[in-house]
KEKE-3310 file (N, C-alpha, C; in steps of 0.2 Angstrom, whole numbers, plus 5000, padded with zeros to 4 digits):
npx = (5440:5441:5432:5415:5401:5389:5391:5390:5377:5374:5380:5372:5361:5355:5356:5342:5330:5327:5331:5347:5361:5373:5391:5397:5401:5416:5417:5411:5423:5429:5423:5420:5410:5392:5380:5370:5357:5356:5355:5347:5333:5332:5324:5307:5296:5291:5290:5298:5311:5311:5311:5324:5332:5330:5334:5348:5352:5349:5359:5370:5376:5377:5380:5376:5362:5357:5359:5350:5338:5338:5338:5326:5318:5322:5316:5303:5297:5287:5288:5285:5277:5283:5295:5302:5303:5311:5322:5325:5328:5340:5348:5349:5357:5368:5372:5367:5358:5350:5347:5340:5329:5323:5319:5310:5300:5296:5289:5278:5270:5261:5250:5245:5240:5245:5249:5261:5270:5270:5276:5289:5294:5294:5304:5315:5316:5319:5332:5339:5339:5329:5318:5306:5298:5298:5291:5278:5275:5275:5265:5255:5254:5249:5237:5229:5233:5232:5238:5251:5266:5279:5278:5275:5286:5296:5292:5294:5308:5312:5308:5316:5328:5327:5329:5318:5315:5306:5294:5296:5294:5281:5276:5286:5283:5270:5273:5279:5269:5261:5270:5279:5291:5300:5315:5322:5313:5314:5327:5328:5319:5326:5337:5330:5325:5337:5343:5335:5338:5352:5351:5344:5353:5364:5360:5357:5370:5375:5371:5376:5383:5376:5364:5358:5355:5351:5343:5329:5315:5307:5314:5320:5331:5331:5318:5318:5328:5321:5310:5317:5322:5310:5305:5314:5312:5298:5299:5307:5319:5333:5331:5322:5328:5339:5331:5325:5336:5342:5333:5333:5346:5344:5334:5341:5355:5365:5369:5380:5377:5367:5373:5382:5374:5368:5379:5385:5374:5373:5385:5381:5379:5391:5391:5388:5398:5405:5396:5394:5406:5407:5396:5401:5412:5406:5400:5412:5417:5409:5411:5426:5432:5425:5424:5418:5413:5425:5431:5422:5423:5436:5435:5426:5433:5443:5436:5433:5445:5453:5466:5477:5470:5463:5473:5477:5466:5467:5477:5471:5462:5471:5475:5465:5463:5474:5478:5473:5467:5460:5463:5477:5478:5471:5479:5491:5486:5484:5497:5504:5498:5502:5516:5524:5532:5540:5534:5521:5523:5527:5515:5506:5512:5510:5496:5493:5498:5489:5477:5478:5484:5475:5470:5466:5471:5485:5485:5484:5496:5504:5500:5504:5518:5521:5518:5528:5539:5545:5543:5549:5552:5541:5540:5545:5535:5525:5529:5529:5516:5511:5516:5509:5496:5495:5485:5481:5490:5491:5481:5487:5497:5491:5485:5496:5507:5524:5536)
npy = (5503:5520:5529:5532:5523:5529:5543:5545:5548:5561:5563:5557:5564:5573:5586:5587:5594:5603:5603:5596:5607:5610:5610:5625:5627:5631:5648:5649:5648:5663:5664:5651:5637:5639:5635:5620:5623:5636:5637:5641:5652:5669:5670:5673:5675:5676:5664:5657:5662:5657:5643:5642:5646:5636:5625:5628:5628:5615:5609:5613:5625:5638:5652:5656:5652:5661:5673:5671:5671:5684:5691:5688:5695:5708:5710:5707:5715:5713:5700:5683:5670:5657:5661:5668:5657:5649:5657:5658:5644:5643:5652:5644:5634:5640:5643:5654:5659:5669:5677:5667:5665:5678:5678:5668:5673:5683:5676:5673:5684:5685:5677:5675:5663:5653:5636:5631:5641:5645:5633:5634:5646:5641:5632:5641:5648:5637:5634:5645:5641:5645:5638:5637:5646:5641:5629:5634:5639:5627:5620:5629:5625:5612:5615:5619:5610:5595:5583:5585:5578:5582:5593:5587:5579:5589:5595:5584:5583:5596:5595:5585:5591:5600:5592:5584:5570:5559:5565:5568:5556:5553:5563:5560:5547:5548:5556:5545:5537:5544:5546:5533:5532:5542:5547:5555:5556:5543:5543:5553:5547:5535:5541:5547:5536:5530:5540:5540:5527:5528:5538:5531:5520:5527:5532:5520:5514:5521:5516:5508:5491:5485:5491:5486:5473:5470:5474:5484:5482:5493:5504:5520:5520:5507:5506:5516:5511:5499:5506:5512:5500:5495:5505:5505:5492:5495:5505:5498:5502:5500:5491:5497:5509:5504:5498:5509:5516:5508:5508:5521:5521:5512:5519:5530:5529:5537:5547:5551:5553:5544:5531:5534:5536:5523:5515:5520:5518:5503:5500:5500:5487:5475:5463:5467:5472:5470:5473:5486:5492:5491:5499:5512:5513:5514:5527:5535:5533:5540:5553:5558:5565:5564:5567:5562:5550:5543:5543:5535:5524:5520:5517:5506:5497:5494:5488:5476:5470:5474:5480:5485:5490:5500:5508:5513:5520:5530:5537:5543:5552:5560:5568:5577:5582:5589:5593:5584:5578:5566:5558:5557:5550:5538:5534:5531:5520:5511:5510:5505:5492:5487:5485:5496:5504:5516:5526:5525:5531:5544:5548:5547:5557:5568:5569:5571:5584:5591:5589:5597:5592:5582:5572:5558:5554:5556:5546:5534:5534:5532:5519:5512:5514:5508:5495:5492:5491:5503:5513:5523:5533:5540:5551:5563:5566:5568:5580:5588:5589:5595:5608:5612:5612:5619:5620:5608:5601:5595:5586:5577:5572:5565:5555:5549:5544:5547:5533)
npz = (5373:5369:5366:5370:5363:5366:5364:5351:5348:5345:5333:5324:5320:5307:5295:5288:5284:5274:5256:5254:5255:5243:5238:5232:5215:5206:5198:5181:5168:5159:5142:5141:5135:5132:5145:5143:5148:5145:5131:5116:5113:5121:5136:5136:5144:5162:5168:5159:5163:5176:5174:5167:5178:5187:5180:5179:5192:5196:5189:5196:5193:5200:5201:5189:5189:5199:5193:5182:5189:5194:5183:5178:5187:5184:5172:5174:5186:5195:5199:5204:5213:5211:5205:5216:5225:5218:5218:5231:5234:5226:5234:5245:5241:5239:5252:5259:5270:5275:5265:5258:5266:5265:5252:5251:5259:5252:5242:5248:5248:5238:5241:5256:5262:5255:5254:5248:5248:5261:5267:5262:5268:5281:5279:5277:5290:5297:5292:5298:5310:5318:5326:5333:5326:5313:5315:5317:5304:5297:5303:5299:5285:5286:5291:5280:5271:5275:5272:5268:5266:5267:5276:5288:5289:5291:5303:5312:5310:5315:5329:5332:5331:5342:5353:5356:5355:5356:5354:5340:5333:5330:5319:5309:5306:5301:5290:5282:5281:5272:5261:5258:5251:5256:5258:5267:5278:5283:5286:5296:5305:5309:5315:5326:5333:5336:5344:5355:5360:5363:5373:5383:5385:5390:5402:5408:5410:5420:5432:5447:5450:5461:5461:5450:5452:5465:5481:5486:5476:5474:5477:5472:5462:5457:5453:5443:5434:5430:5423:5412:5405:5401:5393:5383:5377:5373:5364:5355:5350:5344:5334:5326:5323:5315:5305:5298:5295:5286:5276:5271:5266:5255:5248:5244:5239:5234:5243:5255:5269:5271:5272:5282:5293:5294:5296:5308:5316:5316:5323:5337:5340:5343:5335:5323:5316:5304:5294:5297:5295:5281:5277:5282:5274:5262:5263:5264:5252:5244:5249:5252:5262:5274:5289:5302:5297:5294:5307:5314:5307:5310:5323:5322:5315:5324:5334:5327:5327:5317:5317:5309:5297:5304:5308:5295:5291:5301:5295:5284:5291:5297:5286:5284:5297:5306:5319:5331:5346:5349:5338:5339:5351:5348:5337:5345:5353:5343:5337:5348:5349:5336:5338:5336:5345:5349:5341:5346:5359:5356:5349:5360:5368:5360:5360:5373:5374:5364:5370:5381:5393:5398:5411:5409:5396:5399:5409:5401:5394:5405:5409:5397:5397:5408:5406:5397:5405:5408:5417:5424:5415:5414:5423:5417:5408:5417:5423:5412:5410:5421:5419:5408:5414:5428:5437:5440:5446:5459:5459:5449:5456:5465:5457:5451:5460:5466:5464)
capx = (5439:5441:5426:5409:5396:5383:5393:5389:5371:5374:5382:5367:5356:5358:5351:5338:5323:5326:5336:5354:5365:5379:5396:5396:5406:5420:5414:5413:5429:5426:5423:5418:5404:5386:5377:5364:5352:5356:5355:5340:5332:5332:5318:5302:5291:5294:5291:5304:5317:5311:5314:5331:5335:5329:5339:5355:5353:5350:5366:5375:5379:5374:5380:5371:5355:5356:5358:5344:5332:5338:5336:5318:5315:5323:5312:5296:5298:5282:5290:5280:5278:5288:5302:5305:5304:5317:5328:5327:5332:5347:5352:5350:5362:5374:5374:5366:5352:5346:5344:5335:5322:5320:5316:5304:5295:5293:5285:5271:5266:5256:5244:5247:5238:5247:5253:5268:5275:5271:5281:5296:5295:5296:5311:5319:5317:5323:5339:5343:5339:5323:5314:5299:5294:5298:5286:5272:5274:5274:5258:5250:5254:5245:5230:5226:5235:5234:5242:5258:5271:5285:5277:5275:5293:5300:5290:5298:5315:5313:5307:5322:5334:5325:5330:5312:5316:5300:5289:5298:5293:5274:5276:5290:5279:5265:5276:5281:5262:5259:5275:5284:5298:5303:5321:5324:5309:5317:5334:5327:5316:5331:5340:5326:5325:5344:5345:5332:5342:5358:5350:5342:5359:5369:5357:5358:5377:5376:5369:5381:5380:5371:5357:5356:5353:5349:5340:5322:5313:5303:5318:5320:5336:5329:5312:5320:5331:5315:5306:5321:5322:5303:5305:5319:5308:5292:5301:5311:5323:5338:5329:5318:5334:5342:5326:5324:5343:5343:5328:5336:5351:5341:5331:5345:5362:5370:5370:5385:5374:5363:5377:5385:5369:5367:5385:5385:5369:5375:5390:5379:5380:5397:5390:5386:5404:5407:5391:5395:5412:5405:5392:5405:5417:5402:5400:5418:5418:5405:5413:5432:5434:5419:5428:5414:5413:5432:5432:5418:5426:5442:5432:5423:5439:5447:5432:5433:5451:5457:5470:5481:5466:5461:5479:5477:5461:5469:5481:5467:5460:5477:5476:5460:5462:5481:5479:5467:5469:5457:5467:5484:5478:5469:5485:5495:5484:5486:5504:5506:5496:5506:5523:5527:5532:5543:5529:5516:5525:5527:5508:5503:5514:5506:5489:5493:5499:5483:5472:5479:5486:5470:5473:5464:5476:5491:5485:5485:5503:5507:5499:5508:5525:5522:5518:5535:5544:5548:5539:5554:5552:5535:5541:5546:5529:5521:5532:5527:5508:5510:5518:5503:5490:5497:5480:5479:5497:5490:5477:5491:5502:5487:5484:5502:5512:5530:5537)
capy = (5508:5526:5533:5528:5524:5534:5549:5546:5550:5568:5563:5553:5569:5576:5592:5585:5597:5606:5600:5597:5611:5607:5615:5630:5626:5637:5652:5647:5652:5667:5662:5644:5636:5640:5629:5618:5627:5643:5637:5643:5659:5672:5669:5678:5676:5675:5657:5654:5663:5652:5636:5642:5646:5629:5620:5629:5626:5608:5608:5616:5632:5642:5659:5657:5652:5667:5678:5670:5673:5691:5694:5687:5700:5714:5710:5707:5717:5711:5693:5678:5665:5652:5664:5669:5651:5647:5661:5655:5638:5645:5655:5639:5630:5645:5644:5661:5657:5675:5679:5662:5667:5684:5676:5664:5677:5687:5672:5673:5690:5684:5674:5674:5657:5648:5631:5630:5647:5644:5628:5636:5650:5637:5630:5647:5649:5631:5635:5649:5638:5648:5632:5638:5650:5636:5624:5638:5639:5620:5619:5632:5621:5607:5618:5619:5604:5590:5577:5587:5574:5586:5597:5582:5577:5594:5595:5579:5585:5602:5592:5581:5596:5603:5587:5581:5564:5555:5568:5568:5550:5553:5566:5556:5541:5551:5557:5539:5534:5548:5544:5528:5533:5548:5544:5560:5554:5537:5544:5556:5542:5531:5546:5548:5530:5529:5545:5537:5521:5531:5541:5526:5516:5531:5532:5513:5513:5525:5512:5503:5484:5484:5494:5482:5466:5468:5479:5485:5484:5499:5510:5525:5518:5501:5508:5520:5506:5495:5510:5512:5494:5494:5510:5502:5487:5497:5508:5493:5508:5498:5488:5502:5513:5500:5497:5515:5518:5503:5510:5527:5520:5509:5524:5536:5527:5541:5552:5549:5553:5538:5526:5535:5534:5516:5512:5522:5514:5496:5500:5499:5480:5473:5458:5470:5476:5469:5477:5493:5494:5491:5505:5518:5514:5517:5534:5538:5533:5546:5559:5555:5569:5564:5566:5558:5543:5541:5542:5529:5518:5518:5513:5499:5492:5492:5483:5470:5467:5475:5486:5488:5494:5506:5513:5516:5525:5536:5541:5547:5557:5565:5573:5582:5585:5588:5593:5581:5574:5560:5555:5555:5545:5532:5531:5528:5514:5506:5509:5500:5485:5485:5485:5502:5507:5523:5530:5526:5535:5550:5550:5549:5564:5573:5569:5575:5592:5593:5588:5601:5589:5578:5566:5552:5553:5555:5539:5529:5534:5529:5512:5510:5514:5503:5488:5491:5491:5509:5518:5529:5538:5544:5557:5569:5567:5571:5587:5592:5590:5600:5614:5613:5613:5619:5620:5601:5598:5591:5580:5573:5569:5560:5550:5546:5545:5544:5527)
capz = (5368:5373:5364:5371:5358:5367:5362:5344:5346:5342:5326:5320:5318:5301:5293:5282:5284:5267:5252:5257:5251:5239:5237:5226:5210:5204:5193:5174:5165:5154:5136:5141:5131:5136:5148:5140:5151:5142:5124:5114:5113:5127:5139:5134:5150:5168:5168:5156:5167:5182:5171:5166:5184:5190:5176:5181:5199:5196:5186:5201:5190:5205:5199:5183:5191:5203:5187:5179:5193:5195:5176:5177:5191:5181:5166:5176:5192:5200:5201:5205:5219:5209:5204:5222:5228:5214:5220:5238:5233:5224:5239:5250:5238:5240:5259:5260:5273:5277:5258:5256:5270:5262:5245:5252:5262:5246:5238:5252:5247:5233:5244:5263:5264:5250:5258:5246:5250:5269:5268:5260:5273:5286:5278:5278:5297:5299:5290:5302:5317:5322:5326:5335:5320:5308:5317:5316:5297:5295:5305:5295:5279:5287:5292:5273:5267:5280:5269:5265:5269:5268:5282:5293:5290:5294:5310:5315:5310:5320:5335:5334:5333:5348:5358:5358:5351:5356:5350:5333:5330:5327:5313:5304:5304:5297:5283:5279:5279:5266:5256:5260:5248:5258:5262:5273:5284:5285:5289:5303:5310:5311:5320:5332:5337:5338:5349:5361:5362:5366:5379:5388:5387:5393:5409:5411:5411:5426:5438:5450:5450:5467:5459:5444:5454:5472:5484:5486:5469:5474:5478:5466:5457:5454:5449:5437:5429:5427:5418:5406:5402:5398:5388:5377:5374:5370:5357:5350:5346:5341:5328:5322:5320:5309:5299:5294:5292:5280:5270:5269:5261:5249:5244:5242:5240:5232:5248:5260:5275:5273:5274:5288:5298:5294:5299:5315:5320:5317:5328:5343:5341:5340:5330:5316:5314:5297:5290:5299:5291:5274:5276:5283:5268:5256:5265:5263:5245:5241:5252:5255:5268:5279:5296:5306:5295:5295:5314:5316:5303:5314:5329:5320:5313:5330:5337:5323:5328:5311:5319:5303:5293:5308:5307:5289:5291:5304:5291:5280:5295:5298:5280:5285:5304:5308:5326:5334:5351:5349:5333:5341:5356:5344:5334:5350:5355:5338:5336:5353:5347:5330:5339:5334:5352:5349:5338:5351:5364:5353:5348:5366:5371:5356:5362:5379:5372:5361:5375:5387:5399:5400:5415:5406:5391:5403:5412:5396:5393:5411:5408:5392:5399:5414:5402:5394:5411:5407:5421:5426:5410:5415:5427:5413:5405:5422:5424:5407:5411:5427:5416:5404:5419:5435:5442:5441:5449:5465:5456:5445:5461:5468:5452:5449:5466:5464:5467)
cpx = (5438:5435:5420:5404:5390:5385:5391:5382:5370:5376:5377:5362:5359:5353:5348:5331:5322:5331:5343:5358:5371:5385:5395:5402:5410:5416:5416:5419:5426:5428:5421:5411:5398:5383:5371:5358:5351:5355:5348:5339:5331:5325:5313:5297:5295:5295:5297:5311:5317:5313:5321:5335:5335:5334:5346:5357:5354:5357:5372:5379:5375:5374:5376:5364:5353:5355:5352:5338:5332:5336:5329:5315:5316:5318:5305:5296:5293:5284:5284:5282:5284:5295:5305:5307:5311:5323:5330:5330:5339:5351:5354:5356:5369:5376:5373:5359:5347:5343:5339:5329:5319:5316:5310:5298:5292:5288:5278:5267:5261:5249:5247:5245:5240:5251:5260:5273:5276:5276:5288:5298:5298:5303:5316:5321:5321:5330:5343:5342:5333:5317:5307:5295:5293:5292:5279:5270:5272:5267:5253:5249:5248:5237:5226:5227:5237:5238:5249:5263:5277:5284:5278:5282:5297:5298:5294:5305:5316:5313:5314:5328:5333:5326:5324:5311:5310:5295:5290:5295:5286:5274:5280:5286:5273:5267:5277:5274:5260:5264:5280:5291:5302:5309:5323:5320:5312:5323:5333:5324:5321:5335:5337:5326:5332:5346:5341:5336:5348:5357:5348:5349:5364:5366:5358:5365:5379:5374:5374:5378:5375:5364:5354:5353:5351:5345:5332:5319:5309:5307:5319:5325:5334:5323:5314:5323:5326:5311:5310:5321:5315:5302:5309:5315:5302:5294:5305:5316:5329:5336:5325:5323:5337:5338:5326:5331:5344:5339:5330:5341:5349:5338:5335:5352:5367:5372:5374:5381:5370:5367:5381:5381:5368:5373:5386:5380:5371:5381:5388:5379:5386:5397:5389:5393:5406:5402:5392:5401:5411:5401:5396:5410:5413:5401:5406:5420:5415:5408:5420:5434:5429:5422:5424:5414:5420:5433:5428:5421:5432:5440:5430:5428:5443:5442:5432:5440:5455:5461:5474:5476:5464:5467:5479:5472:5463:5474:5477:5464:5465:5477:5471:5460:5469:5482:5473:5469:5466:5461:5473:5483:5476:5475:5490:5493:5486:5493:5507:5505:5500:5514:5527:5528:5535:5537:5523:5517:5525:5520:5505:5505:5511:5499:5488:5493:5492:5477:5473:5480:5480:5472:5471:5469:5483:5491:5486:5492:5506:5506:5503:5515:5526:5522:5524:5540:5548:5545:5543:5553:5546:5535:5542:5539:5524:5523:5529:5519:5507:5512:5512:5497:5492:5492:5478:5485:5495:5486:5482:5495:5497:5486:5490:5507:5519:5532:5541)
cpy = (5515:5530:5529:5529:5528:5541:5550:5548:5557:5568:5560:5558:5573:5581:5590:5588:5599:5602:5602:5602:5608:5612:5619:5629:5632:5641:5649:5652:5656:5664:5654:5643:5637:5634:5626:5621:5634:5643:5638:5650:5662:5671:5675:5679:5675:5668:5654:5656:5658:5645:5636:5642:5639:5624:5621:5627:5619:5605:5610:5622:5637:5650:5661:5657:5658:5673:5677:5672:5681:5695:5694:5693:5707:5715:5710:5709:5715:5704:5688:5673:5660:5655:5665:5662:5648:5651:5659:5649:5639:5648:5649:5635:5634:5646:5651:5661:5663:5677:5674:5664:5673:5682:5672:5668:5682:5683:5672:5679:5690:5681:5671:5667:5651:5643:5630:5635:5646:5638:5630:5642:5647:5634:5635:5648:5643:5632:5640:5647:5641:5643:5633:5641:5645:5631:5628:5638:5632:5618:5623:5629:5616:5609:5618:5613:5598:5584:5579:5583:5577:5590:5593:5580:5582:5596:5590:5581:5591:5599:5588:5586:5599:5598:5583:5574:5560:5558:5568:5562:5550:5557:5563:5550:5543:5552:5551:5536:5537:5546:5539:5528:5539:5546:5549:5558:5548:5539:5548:5552:5538:5535:5546:5542:5529:5534:5543:5531:5524:5534:5536:5522:5520:5531:5525:5512:5516:5521:5507:5496:5483:5486:5490:5475:5465:5474:5479:5487:5490:5505:5514:5522:5512:5502:5511:5515:5502:5499:5511:5506:5493:5499:5507:5497:5490:5501:5503:5498:5505:5495:5493:5507:5510:5499:5503:5518:5514:5506:5516:5526:5516:5514:5529:5534:5532:5547:5549:5548:5547:5532:5527:5534:5527:5513:5513:5518:5507:5495:5499:5491:5477:5467:5461:5474:5476:5473:5485:5496:5495:5498:5512:5519:5516:5525:5538:5538:5538:5552:5557:5559:5570:5562:5561:5551:5540:5539:5536:5523:5515:5514:5506:5494:5490:5487:5476:5467:5469:5481:5489:5492:5500:5511:5516:5521:5531:5540:5546:5553:5562:5570:5578:5585:5584:5588:5591:5576:5567:5555:5553:5550:5538:5529:5528:5521:5509:5505:5504:5493:5482:5484:5491:5507:5514:5528:5531:5531:5543:5553:5551:5556:5569:5574:5573:5583:5595:5593:5592:5598:5584:5572:5559:5550:5552:5548:5534:5529:5531:5522:5509:5509:5509:5496:5487:5490:5497:5515:5524:5534:5543:5551:5563:5571:5570:5578:5591:5594:5595:5607:5617:5615:5613:5619:5612:5597:5593:5585:5575:5569:5563:5554:5546:5547:5543:5538:5527)
cpz = (5372:5372:5365:5365:5359:5365:5355:5343:5343:5335:5321:5317:5312:5299:5287:5282:5277:5263:5254:5252:5249:5239:5231:5221:5209:5198:5186:5172:5159:5147:5135:5137:5135:5139:5143:5142:5147:5134:5122:5114:5120:5130:5138:5139:5156:5170:5165:5160:5173:5180:5170:5173:5188:5187:5178:5188:5200:5193:5190:5198:5194:5203:5193:5185:5195:5198:5184:5183:5194:5188:5175:5181:5188:5175:5168:5184:5198:5203:5201:5211:5217:5208:5211:5226:5224:5217:5227:5238:5231:5230:5244:5247:5239:5247:5261:5264:5274:5270:5256:5260:5267:5256:5246:5255:5257:5242:5242:5251:5242:5235:5251:5265:5260:5254:5255:5248:5258:5270:5267:5265:5279:5285:5279:5286:5300:5298:5295:5310:5321:5322:5328:5329:5315:5309:5316:5309:5295:5297:5301:5288:5280:5289:5285:5269:5271:5278:5266:5269:5271:5275:5288:5295:5293:5301:5314:5316:5315:5327:5337:5335:5340:5354:5360:5354:5351:5353:5343:5329:5326:5320:5308:5302:5300:5290:5279:5277:5272:5260:5259:5257:5250:5262:5267:5279:5287:5289:5296:5308:5313:5316:5326:5336:5340:5344:5356:5364:5366:5373:5385:5390:5391:5401:5412:5414:5418:5433:5440:5450:5455:5465:5453:5446:5461:5475:5483:5479:5469:5476:5472:5461:5453:5450:5442:5432:5426:5421:5412:5402:5398:5392:5382:5374:5370:5364:5352:5346:5342:5334:5323:5319:5314:5303:5295:5291:5285:5274:5267:5264:5255:5245:5241:5243:5238:5237:5254:5267:5277:5275:5280:5294:5299:5298:5306:5319:5321:5322:5335:5345:5338:5335:5323:5313:5307:5292:5291:5295:5284:5273:5277:5277:5262:5257:5262:5255:5241:5243:5256:5261:5273:5285:5300:5304:5296:5302:5316:5313:5307:5320:5327:5318:5319:5334:5334:5324:5321:5312:5313:5299:5297:5307:5301:5288:5295:5300:5286:5284:5296:5292:5281:5292:5307:5316:5330:5339:5351:5344:5335:5346:5353:5340:5339:5352:5349:5336:5342:5351:5341:5331:5338:5341:5352:5346:5342:5356:5362:5352:5355:5369:5367:5358:5368:5378:5369:5365:5381:5393:5402:5404:5412:5401:5394:5406:5407:5394:5399:5410:5403:5394:5404:5411:5399:5399:5410:5411:5423:5421:5410:5418:5423:5410:5411:5423:5418:5407:5416:5424:5412:5409:5426:5440:5443:5444:5455:5463:5453:5450:5464:5464:5451:5454:5463:5468:5473)
residu = (UNK:UNK:UNK:UNK:UNK:UNK:UNK:UNK:UNK:UNK:UNK:UNK:UNK:UNK:UNK:UNK:UNK:UNK:UNK:UNK:UNK:UNK:UNK:UNK:UNK:UNK:UNK:UNK:UNK:UNK:UNK:UNK:UNK:UNK:UNK:UNK:UNK:UNK:UNK:UNK:UNK:UNK:UNK:UNK:UNK:UNK:UNK:UNK:UNK:UNK:UNK:UNK:UNK:UNK:UNK:UNK:UNK:UNK:UNK:UNK:UNK:UNK:UNK:UNK:UNK:UNK:UNK:UNK:UNK:UNK:UNK:UNK:UNK:UNK:UNK:UNK:UNK:UNK:UNK:UNK:UNK:UNK:UNK:UNK:UNK:UNK:UNK:UNK:UNK:UNK:UNK:UNK:UNK:UNK:UNK:UNK:UNK:UNK:UNK:UNK:UNK:UNK:UNK:UNK:UNK:UNK:UNK:UNK:UNK:UNK:UNK:UNK:UNK:UNK:UNK:UNK:UNK:UNK:UNK:UNK:UNK:UNK:UNK:UNK:UNK:UNK:UNK:UNK:UNK:UNK:UNK:UNK:UNK:UNK:UNK:UNK:UNK:UNK:UNK:UNK:UNK:UNK:UNK:UNK:UNK:UNK:UNK:UNK:UNK:UNK:UNK:UNK:UNK:UNK:UNK:UNK:UNK:UNK:UNK:UNK:UNK:UNK:UNK:UNK:UNK:UNK:UNK:UNK:UNK:UNK:UNK:UNK:UNK:UNK:UNK:UNK:UNK:UNK:UNK:UNK:UNK:UNK:UNK:UNK:UNK:UNK:UNK:UNK:UNK:UNK:UNK:UNK:UNK:UNK:UNK:UNK:UNK:UNK:UNK:UNK:UNK:UNK:UNK:UNK:UNK:UNK:UNK:UNK:UNK:UNK:UNK:UNK:UNK:UNK:UNK:UNK:UNK:UNK:UNK:UNK:UNK:UNK:UNK:UNK:UNK:UNK:UNK:UNK:UNK:UNK:UNK:UNK:UNK:UNK:UNK:UNK:UNK:UNK:UNK:UNK:UNK:UNK:UNK:UNK:UNK:UNK:UNK:UNK:UNK:UNK:UNK:UNK:UNK:UNK:UNK:UNK:UNK:UNK:UNK:UNK:UNK:UNK:UNK:UNK:UNK:UNK:UNK:UNK:UNK:UNK:UNK:UNK:UNK:UNK:UNK:UNK:UNK:UNK:UNK:UNK:UNK:UNK:UNK:UNK:UNK:UNK:UNK:UNK:UNK:UNK:UNK:UNK:UNK:UNK:UNK:UNK:UNK:UNK:UNK:UNK:UNK:UNK:UNK:UNK:UNK:UNK:UNK:UNK:UNK:UNK:UNK:UNK:UNK:UNK:UNK:UNK:UNK:UNK:UNK:UNK:UNK:UNK:UNK:UNK:UNK:UNK:UNK:UNK:UNK:UNK:UNK:UNK:UNK:UNK:UNK:UNK:UNK:UNK:UNK:UNK:UNK:UNK:UNK:UNK:UNK:UNK:UNK:UNK:UNK:UNK:UNK:UNK:UNK:UNK:UNK:UNK:UNK:UNK:UNK:UNK:UNK:UNK:UNK:UNK:UNK:UNK:UNK:UNK:UNK:UNK:UNK:UNK:UNK:UNK:UNK:UNK:UNK:UNK:UNK:UNK:UNK:UNK:UNK:UNK:UNK:UNK:UNK:UNK:UNK:UNK:UNK:UNK:UNK:UNK:UNK:UNK:UNK:UNK:UNK:UNK:UNK:UNK:UNK)
# end
């Protein structure tokens, strides 16, 4: 397998601090029937405008929701905390993070110590990746409302985004103690445990065999390896990751990310390939153009020996990612196994071009041609690679000496 599972740890962390933004729908057609949210008399109070905006946002009629919030402000220029929060949430759905933050900060002007407004200002800073400032606001929420599970969850999420995986676990566990049904806390806790496992496994894979089984037990390499093994056991990270990923999918099965995280996590153990494939297929059923899920499904199908299925999945990836070196190399591997020799050679050559002469991809083509007894054909590929990367010409000659 060309792709190391450790590399998937980056794909496990999902943006779940705030409500997940959804695609903005097309603007309503002129003359179309009024939304159910807009039926009835014109709003007479600011709260009526807020309720209309919230209703339209929930219905994903985002332009109309924005207009409702702005109409409320036009009619009642002083505004209110709830109106500005509604406006900020609408901007969030519209992928306008700086407008979102400005709206949430306006909500805070009515009471600088209001924990609800403080929470949303933290969300606003989180959305623009200003993580230290976001943490400040979430801690301000807890100063007056210590049992706010969302604030604990978002602290954990931000720490996870900062690469502080172990520090993230405590706040996320606290969030679940407050609200066991918090699917976002479950998903991020699964991601934190999974990232810890991946980091440990990646470091362990770097030890040479002699460092794993022999030598002075007090030597730095062997002592470090022992520490890593003990840490893995202490965190029980693989089981904990799977436990929380399963719970997130159970609590929120309509979100593709829950199934993606579960499937990707299950791939750490080849014995879970059937369940991993099922979870990833569920993610794709919910979001057919989910590149990461399609890619991991391909890998899981390969590991399960389902090469024809993996090749079919590659076809789906190609529809959304046409110039993809990983895809072309994976296709080549599968075409070779499926007896589609000429197609495999073409795919390998395409992969080399897209990967800018990557010596590893070139080596895979060399091995494939050698297995076919067609090594002589490789010289032309070597010459093309040297044209792509003249800086690697000497390295290529050392890797692939002429017969």
